[in-house]
C-alpha positions in Angstrom: 15.3 -27.0 7.1 14.4 -24.2 4.6 17.4 -22.4 3.1 17.5 -18.8 2.1 19.9 -16.1 0.9 18.2 -13.5 3.1 15.8 -13.7 6.1 14.3 -10.4 7.2 12.9 -10.2 10.7 10.1 -7.6 10.9 7.8 -6.4 8.1 7.6 -2.7 8.8 8.6 -0.1 6.1 12.3 -1.1 6.6 11.8 -4.9 6.6 9.3 -5.3 3.8 11.2 -2.9 1.5 14.4 -4.9 2.3 12.6 -8.1 1.3 11.3 -6.6 -1.9 14.8 -5.4 -2.8 16.2 -8.8 -2.1 13.5 -10.4 -4.3 14.3 -7.9 -7.1 17.9 -9.0 -7.0 16.9 -12.6 -7.4 17.8 -13.6 -3.8 15.8 -16.4 -2.2 14.1 -14.4 0.6 11.9 -14.9 3.6 10.3 -12.4 5.9 9.2 -13.1 9.5 6.4 -11.2 11.2 5.1 -11.8 14.7 1.9 -9.7 14.3 -0.9 -12.0 15.6 -3.4 -10.7 13.1 -1.2 -12.1 10.3 -0.9 -8.6 8.7 2.3 -7.2 7.2 3.4 -3.6 7.5 4.6 -3.2 11.1 3.9 -0.3 13.4 4.0 2.2 10.6 1.2 0.7 8.7 -0.9 -0.9 11.5 -0.5 1.5 14.5 1.5 4.5 13.2 1.9 6.5 10.0 -1.0 5.2 8.0 -3.9 5.1 10.6 -2.9 8.4 12.2 -2.8 10.1 8.8 -6.2 8.7 8.1 -7.4 10.4 11.3 -5.7 13.6 10.2 -7.5 13.5 6.8 -10.8 13.3 8.7 -9.7 16.3 10.8 -8.7 18.2 7.7 -12.1 17.5 6.1 -13.9 18.5 9.2 -12.0 21.8 9.4 -12.8 22.5 5.8 -16.5 21.6 6.3 -16.6 23.9 9.3 -15.5 26.8 7.1 -17.4 25.7 4.0 -19.4 29.0 4.1 -16.1 30.8 3.3 -16.0 28.9 0.0 -19.7 29.4 -0.9 -20.9 26.1 0.3 -23.7 25.7 2.9 -23.4 22.9 5.4 -25.1 22.5 8.7 -23.3 21.5 11.9 -20.5 19.3 10.6 -19.0 17.0 13.2 -16.9 13.9 13.4 -18.5 10.5 13.7 -15.9 8.5 15.5 -17.4 5.1 14.6 -17.4 5.9 10.9 -13.9 7.5 11.1 -12.7 4.2 12.7 -14.2 2.2 9.9 -12.6 4.4 7.3 -9.2 4.2 9.1 -9.5 0.4 9.3 -10.3 0.2 5.6 -7.2 2.2 4.7 -5.0 -0.1 6.9 -6.5 -3.3 5.5 -6.0 -2.1 1.9 -2.4 -1.2 2.5 -1.6 -4.3 4.5 -3.0 -6.3 1.6 -0.8 -4.4 -0.7 2.3 -5.4 1.2 1.2 -9.0 1.1 0.8 -8.8 -2.6 4.3 -7.3 -3.0 5.8 -10.2 -1.1 4.1 -12.6 -3.5 5.1 -10.6 -6.6 8.8 -10.6 -5.5 8.8 -14.3 -4.5 9.3 -13.6 -0.8 8.2 -16.4 1.6 6.2 -15.1 4.6 6.5 -16.7 8.0 4.2 -15.5 10.8 5.8 -15.9 14.2 8.5 -14.6 16.5 11.9 -14.6 14.7 15.1 -14.9 16.6 18.8 -15.4 15.6 19.5 -19.0 16.6 23.2 -19.3 15.9 25.5 -18.7 12.9 23.3 -18.4 9.7 20.2 -19.7 11.5 16.9 -18.0 12.3 14.3 -19.7 14.4 10.6 -18.9 14.0 8.2 -19.6 16.9 5.0 -19.8 15.0 1.7 -18.4 16.1 0.6 -22.0 16.7 3.6 -22.5 19.1 5.6 -24.7 16.8 9.2 -23.7 16.1 10.9 -24.0 12.8 14.5 -23.1 11.8 15.5 -21.2 8.7 19.0 -21.5 7.3 20.2 -18.3 5.7 23.3 -16.6 4.3 22.2 -13.2 5.6 19.7 -11.8 8.1 18.3 -8.3 8.2 16.9 -7.3 11.6 14.1 -4.8 11.4 12.2 -5.3 14.6 11.2 -1.7 15.1 10.2 0.2 18.2 7.5 0.4 20.9 6.0 3.3 22.9 8.3 4.7 25.6 6.6 5.2 28.9 7.6 7.3 31.9 8.6 5.4 35.1 6.5 7.5 37.5 3.3 7.2 35.5 1.4 3.9 35.8 -0.3 3.3 32.5 -3.8 1.8 32.7 -4.3 1.9 29.0 -7.8 3.3 29.5 -7.5 6.9 30.8 -3.7 7.0 30.9 -2.7 5.9 27.5 -0.1 5.8 24.8 -0.5 6.2 21.0 -1.3 2.5 20.5 -4.2 2.9 23.0 -5.4 6.1 21.4 -5.8 4.4 18.0 -8.2 1.8 19.7 -10.5 4.5 21.1 -13.9 4.8 19.6 -14.9 8.0 21.4 -13.1 11.3 21.3 -11.7 12.5 24.7 -13.4 15.4 26.3 -10.1 16.8 27.5 -6.9 15.4 26.4 -3.6 16.2 28.1 -0.6 15.3 25.9 2.9 14.9 27.4 5.5 15.6 24.7 5.4 18.1 21.8 7.4 16.1 19.3 5.8 14.9 16.1 3.6 12.2 17.6 2.3 14.4 20.5 1.8 17.4 18.3 0.0 15.5 15.6 -2.5 13.9 18.1 -3.0 17.2 19.8 -3.8 18.8 16.5 -6.2 16.0 15.4 -8.3 16.0 18.6 -8.4 19.8 18.8 -10.0 19.8 15.4 -12.3 16.9 16.4 -13.6 19.2 19.2 -11.8 18.0 22.2 -10.2 20.4 24.7 -6.5 19.8 24.4 -3.5 20.7 26.7 -0.1 20.1 25.2 2.8 19.9 27.7 6.4 20.2 26.6 9.5 20.1 28.9 11.7 22.4 26.7 10.9 25.9 25.8 9.3 25.3 22.4 7.2 22.9 20.4 8.7 20.5 17.8 12.2 21.0 19.4 14.1 19.5 16.4 12.7 22.1 14.0 14.0 25.6 13.3 13.2 28.0 16.1 11.1 30.3 13.9 9.0 27.3 12.9 8.5 26.3 16.5 7.3 29.8 17.4 4.9 29.8 14.4 3.3 26.4 15.3 2.8 27.5 18.9 1.2 30.7 17.8 -1.1 28.8 15.5 -2.0 26.1 18.1 -2.9 28.9 20.6 -4.9 30.7 18.0 -6.9 27.5 17.4 -7.7 27.2 21.1 -5.1 24.7 22.3 -3.6 25.2 25.8 0.1 25.1 25.2 2.5 24.7 28.2 6.2 24.9 27.3 9.1 24.8 29.8 6.8 22.5 31.8 6.8 19.0 33.1 4.2 16.6 34.5 5.2 15.7 38.0 2.3 13.7 39.3 -0.6 11.7 37.7 -3.6 10.3 39.6 -6.4 8.2 38.1 -9.8 9.5 39.3 -13.3 8.0 38.9 -14.0 9.8 35.7 -10.6 10.7 34.3 -7.2 11.7 35.4 -5.6 14.5 37.6 -2.4 15.8 36.2 0.0 18.2 38.0 2.2 20.3 35.7 5.1 22.4 36.9 6.3 25.3 34.8 9.6 27.2 35.0 9.8 30.5 33.2 11.9 33.6 34.0 13.5 31.8 36.9 10.1 31.4 38.6 8.4 28.1 39.3 4.6 27.5 39.3 2.4 24.5 39.5 -1.0 23.8 38.0 -3.5 20.9 38.6 -5.4 19.8 35.5 -8.5 17.6 35.5 -8.7 15.8 32.2 -10.6 12.9 30.7 -7.4 11.3 29.3 -3.7 11.6 29.5 -1.6 10.7 26.4 2.1 9.9 27.1 3.9 10.7 23.8 7.5 10.9 25.1 9.1 8.9 22.4 9.8 5.3 21.5 12.3 2.5 22.4 14.0 0.1 20.1 12.7 -3.5 20.3 15.9 -5.5 20.5 15.3 -7.5 23.7 14.2 -10.8 22.4 15.6 -11.4 19.0 18.6 -13.7 19.8 21.3 -11.1 20.1 22.7 -12.9 23.2 23.9 -15.6 20.8 26.0 -13.2 18.9 28.8 -10.6 19.3 26.4 -7.9 18.1 26.8 -4.8 20.3 23.8 -3.0 21.9 24.2 0.3 23.8 22.5 1.2 27.0 19.5 2.6 25.2 19.0 -0.6 23.2 20.4 0.5 19.9 22.3 -2.0 17.8 25.7 -0.8 16.6 26.1 -0.8 12.7 28.5 0.6 10.2 27.6 2.9 7.3 26.2 -0.1 5.4 24.0 -1.2 8.3 26.2 -4.2 8.9 26.6 -5.4 12.6 29.6 -7.0 14.3 28.3 -10.3 12.8 29.0 -9.9 9.1 26.0 -11.9 8.1 23.6 -9.8 10.2 22.4 -6.3 9.3 20.2 -4.0 11.3 17.9 -1.2 10.1 15.2 1.2 11.1 14.2 2.1 14.7 16.7 -0.4 16.3 19.7 1.6 15.1 20.6 5.2 16.2 19.5 7.0 13.1 16.3 9.1 12.6 13.2 7.2 13.5 11.3 7.7 10.3 9.7 5.2 8.0 11.4 6.6 4.9 14.8 6.3 6.6 14.1 2.6 7.5 13.1 1.9 3.9 16.3 3.4 2.5 18.4 1.6 5.1 16.7 -1.7 4.0 17.7 -1.1 0.4 21.2 -0.1 1.4 21.7 -3.2 3.5 20.4 -5.6 0.9 22.5 -3.9 -1.9 25.6 -4.3 0.3 25.0 -7.9 1.3 24.3 -8.8 -2.4 27.5 -7.1 -3.6 25.6 -4.4 -5.5 26.8 -0.8 -5.6 25.8 0.6 -2.2 25.8 4.3 -1.1 25.7 5.1 2.6 22.9 7.5 3.5 23.5 11.2 4.1 21.4 11.7 7.3 21.7 15.5 6.8 19.3 15.1 3.9 16.5 13.3 5.6 13.2 15.1 5.3 11.2 15.5 8.5 7.4 15.8 8.3 4.9 16.6 11.0 1.3 16.3 10.0 -0.2 19.0 12.2 -2.4 21.9 11.1 -0.5 23.7 9.7 1.9 21.1 8.5 5.6 21.3 9.2 8.4 19.9 7.1 12.2 20.4 6.9 15.4 19.1 5.4 19.0 19.9 6.1 20.4 22.3 8.7 18.5 24.8 10.8 19.9 28.3 10.9 21.3 27.5 14.4 22.9 24.2 13.3 24.5 25.9 10.2 26.0 28.6 12.4 27.3 25.9 14.9 29.1 24.2 11.9 30.9 27.4 11.1 29.0 28.5 8.0 28.6 32.2 7.2 24.8 31.9 7.0 22.3 33.8 5.1 18.5 33.1 5.1 15.4 34.0 3.2 11.8 33.7 4.4 8.6 34.1 2.4 5.0 33.9 3.9 2.2 31.9 2.4 -0.1 34.9 3.1 1.5 36.5 -0.1 0.8 33.5 -2.3 -2.4 33.5 -4.3 -2.9 29.7 -4.2 -2.7 29.8 -0.4 -5.6 32.3 -0.3 -7.6 30.2 -2.7 -7.3 27.1 -0.4 -7.9 29.2 2.7 -4.6 28.4 4.4 -2.4 31.4 4.6 -0.5 30.6 7.8 3.2 29.9 7.8 6.2 30.4 5.6 9.1 28.9 3.7 12.5 29.6 5.1 15.8 28.8 3.2 19.1 28.5 5.0 22.2 28.9 2.8 25.8 30.0 3.0 27.6 32.9 1.4 30.9 31.3 0.1 29.4 29.0 -2.6 25.7 30.0 -2.3 25.0 26.3 -1.3 21.5 25.5 -0.1 21.9 24.1 3.5 18.4 23.7 4.7 14.7 24.3 3.9 12.0 24.7 6.5 8.3 25.0 5.8 5.3 25.5 7.9 2.0 25.9 6.1 -0.3 24.1 3.6 1.1 21.0 2.0 4.5 21.5 3.6 5.0 17.7 3.7 4.7 17.6 0.0 6.6 20.8 -0.8 9.7 19.7 1.1 10.6 17.2 -1.6 11.6 20.1 -3.7 14.2 21.1 -1.1 15.3 17.5 -0.6 16.0 17.0 -4.3 17.8 20.4 -4.6 20.0 19.6 -1.7 20.8 16.1 -3.0 22.0 17.7 -6.2 24.0 20.3 -4.2 22.0 23.1 -5.7 22.7 26.8 -5.1 20.1 29.3 -4.0 20.5 31.0 -7.4 19.6 27.7 -9.2 16.5 27.4 -7.1 15.7 31.0 -7.8 16.0 30.4 -11.6 13.8 27.3 -11.4 10.4 28.2 -12.9 7.6 27.6 -10.4 4.1 27.2 -11.9 1.4 29.8 -11.1 -0.8 29.6 -9.2 0.7 27.0 -6.8 1.9 26.8 -3.2 5.4 25.9 -4.6 5.7 29.6 -5.6 6.6 30.2 -1.9 9.7 28.1 -2.3 10.9 30.2 -5.3 10.1 33.4 -3.5 12.0 32.3 -0.4 15.0 31.8 -2.7 14.5 35.4 -4.0 14.2 36.5 -0.4 17.7 35.1 0.3 18.9 37.6 -2.3 16.7 40.4 -0.9 14.7 40.3 -4.2 11.2 39.1 -3.4 8.7 39.8 -6.2 5.4 39.6 -4.4 6.2 41.5 -1.3 
């Protein structure tokens, strides 16, 4: 029986980072991954963040090529080649999966391919891809088994015309008309991609705005932009019936606005169900432990990611914290530091950056204006548009703004919300400032280089004080 200090089950961005951290600390470590293609990286790398962002890169290039004349470049009829895009996407995934495998070797982490389960106190069984079962003895176990697509009970998935995000990544043709249920990050990103690929897109959201976790003003801006680009946006709406037809799918959407109900029947080529994900905790041996799982499948942990079994930790999408790759990675480091007796600092989930890779991009950190008021702060805000920034005009992306949320007593920065070019990169400035408990005045006095998109952040700080320079 192999003996380890740590066995990590799951090789996504939480699991493989936890394994690397354990290796760095000199702990004898193994990682268990059930992916049948024997690739590491989990959903994020194989079916999530990485392949979808490759698709977004293609969409961005296509959009730029379509407007090349605006920049003095003549191109004729640019269009997406789905087959070549798929090869590009596969190349990116292969390269990154190989990188994770290299990092395991570099940090002396043993890799076991198969289904890992807790098999009793300090034991993990691995049902190998060849069907043979081995048992690993370990002082600690980190569960990082991730999540899977959440489906709706009244919709029968055929995974051909009625699909989830995993299915969509297997398609080699673009849909003629894609109906998307759910305007969270996943649904909005796919809607934005295929709109720019040339598909007709209808985005259906049950609540009254897109990207519901974002600031209200950001939600309004992204809806305005999507409609301007030609997307059919249906908020306060829900899909009530779905029927597979010979050449597509028939979708009935009911809308409630102003106290009035209406229904619309949509004929589409494909329906994407993007209504969230569910934690994968059903078959990892929890029945042999006293670990608590709630009715939604989440594992209960303390602030150090430790479960009711003190030798077992749980991280990432299987715990009730934000479902983001960067959160899972930090939780993995926190868990390993704690089990190794290293200084461990619980995460401040108020400071988790959210990124949505639509066009325009959306990113945020900290409290929205509404949340800040709910917590009792005397709130002041400042907003600055990219249309007044020279670099935004240069790159041809002037939509959106930077909004800063702060409070009056100590001038503390409470939140930053960005919609516009490179928002997902710019938000790091707000994340670092908030981690350092910066004031708005300190942000205002920070010199932002010119010409850059980051000038909008500095100007938004000026806006809080009512002292913008370029407006």
